N, C-alpha and C positions, 0 to 999 in steps of 0.2 A: 575476624570477619568471615562470613560464609563464602564458599566458592561460588563462582559465577556458573550457572547452568543454563545453557542456551541450546535450543534445538534449531536445526538448520534444514531449510527446504529450498526447493526450486519451483519456478513457474512450469506448469504442465504445458508442453508444446507438442504439436502433432509430429514434428520431426523426430521426437524421441520416444514416442509411444511404445514401439516394439522393444527397444532396448530397456526401457524402464520395466516393462512387464517381464522380460526375460531374466532380469537380474535384480530382484527386489531387495530392499534393505540398504541401499547405498546412500540414501538420504532419509531424513526423518519424516518429511511430509511434502505435499505438493499444494500449490495454489493454482486453481483452475479459473480461467476467465469466464465469468458467469454466462455472458451472452453467447459464447461458443457452444453452449450445451442446453440452451433453453428451447430448442426445436426438438420435438420428440422423434425418436428413431434415428437411424443412420449411423455412420461410423463414429462420429465424435462421442455420442452418448454410450456407444458400445465400449469405447476405450476408457471413458470416464468410469463406468461401472467396473470394468476389468481392473483398472489400476486402484480404484477405491477399495477393492478387496484386500490389498496389501498395504495401503498407506492411509493415514489420516489426511484430510483434505480441508482446505479453506477455499471459499468462493470470493472472487474479486471482480467487481463490475466496473463498467465505464459509461453506463447510460442512465444512471439514476437522476442526474442533473438536480441534485438536492438544493442547489442555490438558485434555481430558475424561479421566475415569477409565473411560469405556466403551471396549470394544475398538475398535481401528481398523476403519473400514469399508473392507474391501478391494475390495468391488464398486465403491464410489465411486472408490477409488484407481485401479482398473483402467480405469474409464471416463475418469478424468482423464488417465491415461497415453495412452489411445487418442486423446484430443483433442490432447494435446501432440504425439504422433507425427504427427498430421494437420497441425497448425498450425506446428510447429517454432518455438515461441516463443523469444524472447530469454531469458526466465526464467519460472518458475511461482511465484506467491506466494499467500499466505493470511494469516490473522490469528493473532497470538499470544493465544489466548483459548480458551474453551470455549463451545459453543452449546447444551448441554443435558446431562442426566444420565439414566442408566437408560432410554435409548431415547426420552426426551422432548426434542424439539427446541423450544427457547424462542424461536428466530428472533431472537436477539440475540447480540452479540459481548461475552461476559461476561469480565471480567478475572480473572486468576489470583491466588491468594495467592502472594506472592513469598518462598517458603521453599526451603531446600535440598532438601527432599523433592520439592517440585513441580519444581524444576530438574532433578533426576535423572530424574524421570518424563517430563518433556517432552523432554529431550535424547534419551532412549532412543527415544521415539516419533518424533521428527524423523529420527533416523538410519534407523529402519525405513521411514518414508515415502520418504526419499531413495533407499533401496535399491530400493523397489518402483517408483518413478518412473524411476529411472536418471538422476537429475539432482538438482542442489542445490536446496533449498527456500529461498524468500525469505519472511521473516515480518514482518508489520507490527505496530507498536505501536498498540494500540487506545485510543480515548478512554474515560474511566471516570468514574463518579459515586460510587463507594463504594470503600473500602479494607478490608483484612482485619486484624484485631488480631493474627493469627498471622504476618503478614509479617515476615521477618527481613532482607530485602534491599530496596533501592530498586528501582523498576521498571527504571531505566537499568542498574544493576549486574546485574540478572537477565537482561536482554536481551543485554548484552555477554558475560556468561559463557555463556549458552546458545549464542550464535553461535560461541564458541570451542570449547565441548565437542562440539557437534553438527556443526561445520563447515558451518553454514548461513549465510545472509546476511540482511540487514536491509532492509526497506522502511520508510524513515523518513517517517512521516506528520507533516509539520510542523504541520498544523492540529490533529491529535490531541495532539501535545505541548503546544500552546498551550491547548487545551481542558482537558486533565488538569492542567496546571500551575495554571490558574486555579481549577479545582474543588478541588484538593488543596493549593494554596498552596505549591508548590515552584518552584524556579528553572528556567525553560524552557531558558535558555542552559546551565545546568549539565547538563541532560539531553543536549543536543546534544554538549557537550564529552566526555561519558562514552561516546559511541558509538565503537566501533573503526573507524577510518577505512577500513581495508581490507575491512570487511564491509558497508558501506552501498552497496546496489545501486541504489536508486531513491528518489525523493522523491514524496510525494503532497501536493497542495494542495487545499483545499476550503473551503467556507463553513460557517457554523454559526449557531445561534440563541442569542442572549445573553438570559438571563432575569433579569439583575441579580445575584442571589445565586449563580447557576451558569450554565454554558454547556452546551447540548446539541448534539451533533455531528449535524446534520441533513442536511448536503450539499445544501441546497436554496437557498443564498444565494451571492452573490458573495464572494470572498475579502476579508477585512477588512484595513485597513492594518497592524494589529499582527501579523497572520500573514504579510503580505508582509515586514515588517521581520525577523521571525524566520527567514523563508526566506532573506533576504539573509545572515544569519549562518550558516545551514546551507551555503549555497553557498561562503562563505569557508572553512568547515571541510572541506567535502567537494566539491572541484572535480571536474568531469567526471562527475557523477552525473546520469542522466536525470531529468527533471521531468515529472510528469503531473498534470493537473487533473481532479478528480472532480466530477460533478454527478449525483445520483441521484434527485432529485425537483425539481419545478418546472423542468423542462428548458428552458433558454432557446434562442433561435435559435442556429444554428451560429456565426454571425458574432460573437455575444456571447462565446462561449467562445474563439474565435480571438483576440478582443481581450484577454481575460484572459491568454491564452498569450503575447501580445505584451508584456504587463506583466512576466511572468516572464522573457522574453528580455531585456527592457530592464534588469531588475535584474542579471541575470547579466552582461550586457555592461558595465554600469557597474562591477561588481566586477572584471571582466577589465581594464578600463582602469586602475583603481586599482592592480591588481597589477602592471601593466606600467610604471607611472609610476616 
């Protein structure tokens, strides 16, 4: 068997701009939050351009609302396309969710009902977005705390079929799989096994807050051992997929995130050695 080759990146956060620019080469790539850089001028776009000189970049959004029944926001899409043309990212991603209805933005990543009707609706919107952007879209599984009585499909079957119908790709958030599996009592490994291997473009890793009866996806803690273990299974199933660590609150020193990234590297290296044995 061939060795596992995985590139390792971090989320680009303002707290680390100067340190990243001063010491290039310590990670493979960065993921930038699209909406933070869609306003022309100012410090954010300066730093994005500065760091992009030294690193490949991916763009990751939170406002596409691909699952909404509201019309697509073509002004947003045109601004996103302009940013992508500027950055030339490896890929552009967002979340498989909706963020509001009837013009009201709830500022949350809300899960979809997993129905055939919703699947048709979202697939058509994904294809329109891809046509507008001129590139394939990568969609992330979200963590969730409620389910819909109307759902006809599992989340994993919905995602796999959407990727096939719309010819899009998957951002497999391992922490979100773990969180939702705990909250809804399904098999996290079964979720991973259901993902189409050829469609998984990227991994996300993050921390969460465990409340005993449920888990909240807070992205403000270190990655827990159970998520590292699930990540190891994901790397076995999907070799050569780039891995990125997210931290969105309680941002630690850069060195702490680099240490977490070394843990991910070590897991992948161990799997590579096992595969080669």
